[in-house]
C-alpha positions in Angstrom: 13.9 0.7 15.1 13.8 -3.1 15.2 11.0 -4.9 16.9 11.6 -7.0 20.0 10.5 -10.6 20.3 8.9 -10.1 23.7 6.1 -7.8 24.8 7.3 -5.0 27.1 5.3 -3.2 29.7 6.8 0.0 30.9 6.8 1.0 34.6 3.9 3.3 35.4 4.9 6.9 35.5 2.9 10.1 36.2 3.0 10.8 32.5 1.5 7.4 31.7 -1.4 8.0 34.1 -2.0 11.6 33.2 -5.0 12.7 31.2 -4.5 12.3 27.5 -3.3 15.4 25.8 -6.0 16.5 23.3 -3.4 16.6 20.6 -3.0 12.9 21.0 -6.7 12.4 20.2 -6.4 14.6 17.1 -3.4 12.6 15.9 -5.2 9.3 16.6 -8.1 10.4 14.5 -5.8 11.2 11.6 -4.1 7.8 11.9 -7.3 5.8 12.1 -9.4 7.7 9.5 -6.9 9.3 7.1 -3.8 7.2 7.2 -5.2 3.6 7.5 -8.8 4.2 6.7 -9.8 1.6 9.3 -13.2 0.0 8.7 -15.6 -1.8 10.9 -14.6 -5.4 11.7 -11.0 -5.0 10.6 -8.0 -5.9 12.7 -5.3 -3.3 13.6 -1.9 -4.0 15.1 -0.5 -1.1 17.1 3.3 -1.6 17.6 4.6 1.0 20.1 8.3 1.5 20.9 8.9 3.5 24.1 5.6 5.5 23.7 3.4 7.1 26.4 0.6 4.7 27.3 -1.9 7.6 26.8 -1.2 7.7 23.1 -1.6 4.0 22.7 -4.9 4.2 24.6 -6.1 7.1 22.4 -5.4 4.8 19.3 -7.2 1.9 20.9 -10.2 4.0 21.7 -10.3 5.6 18.2 -10.0 2.1 16.5 -12.9 0.8 18.7 -15.0 3.8 17.9 -14.5 2.9 14.2 -15.8 -0.6 14.9 -12.4 -2.2 14.5 -10.4 -4.7 16.6 -7.2 -3.1 18.0 -4.2 -5.3 19.0 -1.2 -3.9 20.8 2.5 -4.9 21.1 4.5 -2.7 23.5 8.2 -2.7 22.6 11.5 -1.4 24.1 14.4 -0.2 21.9 16.9 -1.2 24.6 15.5 -4.7 24.9 15.4 -5.0 21.1 19.1 -4.2 21.0 19.9 -6.9 23.5 17.9 -9.4 21.6 19.4 -8.6 18.2 22.9 -8.5 19.5 23.1 -12.2 20.4 20.5 -13.7 18.1 21.4 -16.6 16.0 19.5 -18.1 13.0 17.2 -20.3 15.1 16.0 -17.4 17.3 15.6 -15.0 14.4 13.7 -17.5 12.4 11.4 -18.4 15.3 10.9 -14.7 16.1 10.0 -13.9 12.5 7.7 -16.9 12.4 5.4 -16.0 15.1 5.4 -12.3 14.3 4.7 -13.1 10.7 1.7 -15.2 11.6 0.2 -12.3 13.6 0.9 -9.9 10.8 -1.0 -12.1 8.4 -4.1 -11.7 10.5 -4.0 -7.9 10.4 -5.7 -5.6 7.9 -3.8 -2.5 9.1 -0.7 -1.6 11.1 0.4 1.5 12.9 4.0 1.7 14.1 4.7 4.3 16.8 8.4 4.6 17.3 9.9 6.6 20.2 13.4 6.1 21.5 15.5 7.4 24.3 18.5 6.8 22.1 18.5 7.1 18.3 21.8 5.3 18.2 20.7 2.2 20.2 21.8 -0.2 17.5 25.2 1.4 17.0 28.2 -0.9 17.3 26.5 -4.1 16.1 28.5 -6.2 13.7 27.6 -5.9 10.0 26.9 -9.6 9.8 24.6 -9.5 12.8 22.6 -6.6 11.4 22.4 -8.3 8.0 21.1 -11.5 9.6 18.5 -9.5 11.5 17.3 -7.6 8.4 17.3 -10.7 6.2 15.7 -13.2 8.6 13.3 -10.9 10.5 12.7 -7.4 9.0 12.3 -8.5 5.4 9.8 -11.3 5.8 7.7 -9.6 8.6 7.8 -6.0 7.5 9.3 -5.8 4.0 7.1 -8.6 2.6 4.0 -9.1 4.7 3.3 -5.7 6.4 4.3 -3.4 3.5 2.7 -5.5 0.8 -0.4 -6.9 2.5 -1.6 -4.3 5.1 -2.6 -0.7 5.1 0.2 0.7 7.2 1.5 3.9 8.7 4.7 4.5 10.7 5.6 7.5 12.8 8.1 8.7 15.3 7.3 10.1 18.8 8.6 13.4 20.1 11.1 12.2 22.7 13.7 14.4 24.4 16.5 12.8 22.3 14.7 13.8 19.1 14.3 17.4 20.4 18.0 17.4 21.1 18.9 16.2 17.6 16.5 18.9 16.2 18.2 21.5 18.5 14.9 22.5 20.1 13.6 22.5 23.6 11.4 19.5 24.4 8.3 21.7 24.6 9.1 23.5 21.3 9.8 20.2 19.6 6.5 18.7 20.9 4.6 21.6 19.4 6.5 21.3 16.1 5.7 17.6 16.0 2.0 17.9 16.5 1.9 20.8 13.9 3.6 18.7 11.3 1.7 15.6 12.0 -1.8 17.1 11.9 -1.5 19.5 9.0 -4.1 19.4 6.2 -3.0 16.3 4.4 -6.1 16.3 2.2 -5.1 19.7 0.8 -1.6 18.3 0.2 -3.1 15.3 -1.6 -4.9 17.6 -4.1 -1.8 19.8 -4.7 0.6 16.9 -5.5 -1.5 15.4 -8.3 0.2 17.4 -11.1 3.7 16.4 -9.8 2.6 12.7 -9.7 1.4 13.0 -13.3 4.6 14.6 -14.5 6.9 12.0 -12.8 4.8 9.1 -14.1 5.1 10.5 -17.7 8.8 11.5 -17.5 11.8 9.8 -19.1 15.0 11.7 -18.4 15.7 13.3 -15.0 18.7 15.6 -14.3 19.7 16.7 -10.9 22.3 19.3 -10.1 23.2 20.5 -6.7 25.9 21.6 -4.3 29.4 20.2 -4.4 29.8 18.1 -7.5 26.3 16.8 -7.7 25.4 16.1 -11.3 23.2 13.0 -11.8 21.0 11.7 -14.6 18.7 8.7 -14.9 15.5 7.6 -16.5 12.0 7.0 -15.0 10.5 5.6 -18.3 7.8 3.1 -17.7 7.8 3.4 -13.9 4.9 4.7 -11.9 4.9 7.6 -9.5 3.3 7.5 -6.0 2.1 10.5 -4.0 2.6 10.2 -0.2 0.3 12.5 1.8 -0.3 10.9 5.1 -1.3 7.3 4.2 2.0 5.5 5.1 4.0 8.0 7.1 3.2 10.7 9.5 4.7 13.3 8.9 4.4 13.0 5.1 5.0 15.1 2.0 6.8 13.4 -0.9 6.2 11.9 -4.3 8.3 8.9 -5.3 9.2 6.8 -8.2 12.3 4.7 -9.1 15.0 5.0 -11.7 15.3 2.5 -14.4 17.8 0.2 -12.7 20.8 0.5 -15.0 20.2 4.1 -16.1 21.8 6.1 -13.2 25.1 7.9 -14.1 27.0 10.6 -12.3 27.6 11.9 -8.8 25.3 12.8 -5.9 26.6 14.5 -2.7 24.1 14.3 0.1 24.2 17.3 2.4 22.2 16.1 5.3 23.4 14.0 8.3 21.7 10.7 8.8 21.5 7.7 11.2 21.1 4.2 9.6 20.9 1.1 11.7 22.1 3.1 14.7 25.2 4.5 12.9 25.8 8.1 12.1 26.8 9.4 8.6 27.6 12.9 7.2 28.3 14.1 3.7 27.9 10.8 1.9 29.0 11.0 -1.7 28.1 8.3 -4.2 29.3 7.8 -7.8 27.2 5.7 -10.3 28.0 4.1 -13.6 25.2 2.3 -15.4 23.1 2.1 -12.3 25.7 0.7 -10.0 27.5 2.5 -7.1 31.1 2.4 -8.1 32.6 4.7 -5.4 31.5 6.0 -2.0 32.9 8.4 0.6 31.7 10.1 3.7 33.1 12.6 6.2 31.6 10.5 9.0 30.8 6.8 8.9 33.0 6.1 5.9 34.3 2.8 7.4 30.7 1.5 7.6 29.7 2.2 4.0 31.3 -0.9 2.5 29.4 -3.2 4.9 26.1 -1.6 3.9 26.7 -1.6 0.1 28.0 -5.2 0.2 24.8 -6.5 2.0 23.7 -8.0 -1.4 24.0 -7.2 -5.1 20.9 -4.9 -5.0 22.4 -2.7 -2.3 24.6 -1.0 -4.9 21.6 -0.1 -7.1 18.8 2.5 -6.4 15.3 1.6 -5.5 13.6 5.0 -5.0 13.8 8.6 -6.2 11.5 11.0 -4.3 10.9 14.7 -4.1 10.0 16.2 -0.6 7.8 19.2 0.1 6.5 19.3 3.7 6.3 23.0 4.6 7.0 22.6 8.3 10.1 20.4 8.0 13.1 22.6 7.0 16.2 21.1 8.5 17.6 17.6 9.1 17.2 16.1 12.5 18.8 12.7 11.8 15.4 10.9 11.6 14.5 9.8 8.2 10.8 9.8 8.6 11.1 13.6 9.0 14.2 14.3 6.9 13.0 12.7 3.7 10.0 15.1 3.7 12.1 18.3 4.1 10.8 21.2 2.0 13.1 21.6 -1.0 14.7 18.2 -0.7 15.0 15.0 -2.6 16.1 11.5 -1.6 17.8 9.0 -3.8 17.7 5.5 -2.1 20.2 2.6 -2.5 18.5 -0.7 -2.1 15.0 -2.2 -2.4 12.3 -0.7 -4.5 8.6 -0.5 -3.7 6.1 -2.6 -5.5 4.1 0.5 -6.4 7.1 1.9 -8.4 8.9 -1.3 -9.3 12.3 -1.1 -11.1 13.1 -4.7 -10.3 15.8 -4.0 -7.7 15.8 -6.5 -4.8 17.7 -5.9 -1.6 17.6 -6.3 2.2 18.5 -2.6 2.6 16.5 0.6 1.8 18.6 3.6 2.8 16.9 7.0 2.2 19.7 9.6 1.8 18.7 13.2 1.5 19.9 16.2 -0.6 18.5 19.6 0.2 18.5 22.1 -2.7 17.4 25.3 -1.0 19.8 28.3 -1.4 20.9 28.1 2.3 22.1 24.5 1.4 23.8 25.3 -1.9 20.8 25.4 -4.2 20.2 23.1 -7.2 17.7 22.0 -9.8 15.5 19.1 -10.8 14.7 18.8 -14.5 12.2 16.4 -16.1 12.8 15.8 -19.8 14.8 19.0 -20.1 12.4 21.3 -18.2 13.4 22.6 -14.8 10.5 22.0 -12.5 12.2 23.0 -9.2 15.0 25.5 -8.7 16.7 26.2 -5.4 14.0 24.2 -3.5 11.0 26.0 -5.0 8.7 24.7 -7.8 8.8 27.1 -10.7 6.2 25.7 -13.2 2.6 26.9 -12.8 0.9 23.6 -12.1 3.3 22.8 -9.2 3.2 26.2 -7.4 0.7 24.7 -5.0 3.4 22.5 -3.5 5.6 25.4 -2.3 5.6 26.1 1.4 3.5 29.3 1.4 0.7 27.4 -0.4 0.7 24.3 1.8 1.4 25.8 5.3 
């Protein structure tokens, strides 16, 4: 969800003035102490898109209790759409300039992203989105926030998200707090063997439903375990393929929304690292615009294995979907500094493949050894990452 270049103050509602749900306090404690590790005297930016005031207040209070200095920007997804839609280079550069200066003064960042409409940015011209990403998102978030602050980004359980998840609002709310407040310290201990295996691996082979048959190398590229420090919910371990080593086909079997546009059954063909062909059952007409953003958009910047036990089905929200138990994501675009394969791009599009039996099954092999089959880890040192062990 893009940031707006004005502060937004929502109209007071009974919800905004109600007593804070105790689950909000528990989540605030996780974000302040586990995710960002906020320390006395540090500055925290809380950027909230369409979020109940009570949750923002809970974060402010938790930051103050830690002796830190909270700063708040209240945002609106609908206003952001209006701003991006007509913004030329002078506005985008000025907007990025003052938000960048503020970000430089921050030690930590928490992005709370709610939305009444997950497709708010749908219909914007490719060139407008590319200008916004290149002139605003990349310098403010891709460069400064990601590389120079301790940050955590999370969604908020809105009715629109409940609808996408095909749950009632109350049931989705409970699911949200369950998944966001699980024992991430336990997960952090369980993932260490997978992190070591991925960091030491050379050849990776992925087989799955449809005609998925993909191979690549991880040689010389580090692996990073994600257990609540940068995203809530969390539950993945990521690396990146050697840039020109990817060959074969991957057929993603989860629907997704990217820059407000919906896609289903995206299929990519690779030769020597480069995407040479692409199709989709939904959104096919938008693929060329994404992959032509810049040269790096046709190469992959991330390979990750997901294992959050509470997230089992796609809900068209990547912060949840990339953590699905039994999934992996293979990401065209920019790599992360922590697992640097040299790929530079203004895009970073996490596309997800689920390998559980109910989604067609599949395997992941590292250097010829199958480590996960049909969504479950099958080697002794990784059994602790299976759902029954983590839940």
